C-alpha positions, 0 to 999 in steps of 0.5 A, a space after each residue: 499500500 505504501 509503495 502504491 501511494 509513493 507511485 501515485 504521488 510521483 505520477 501526480 508530480 509528473 502530471 503537474 509538471 506537464 500541466 505547468 508546461 501546457 499552461 505556460 505555452 497556452 497562456 504565455 505567462 499571463 495568468 497565475 495557472 503556471 504559478 499554481 501548478 508550480 506550488 502544487 508540484 512543490 507541495 506534492 514533492 515535499 509530501 512525497 519526501 516526508 512520506 518516504 522519510 517517515 516510512 524509512 524511519 519506521 522501518 516500513 520501507 527499507 533501502 537497498 543494502 550495499 553489495 
């Protein structure tokens, strides 16, 4: 379940990235939609990082051991 949440958040970040590109091309920077897309992408990225750090700290997610 945790890995599914991480994948969904990563996909949401990518969708937000491309929606910001689309708004930049379509609007030419005249509206705030690009800024809102950037704010959403930063928020999702911080949330994703926090979830990963908490999961590693609790032991729900393990890192690859070095060979």
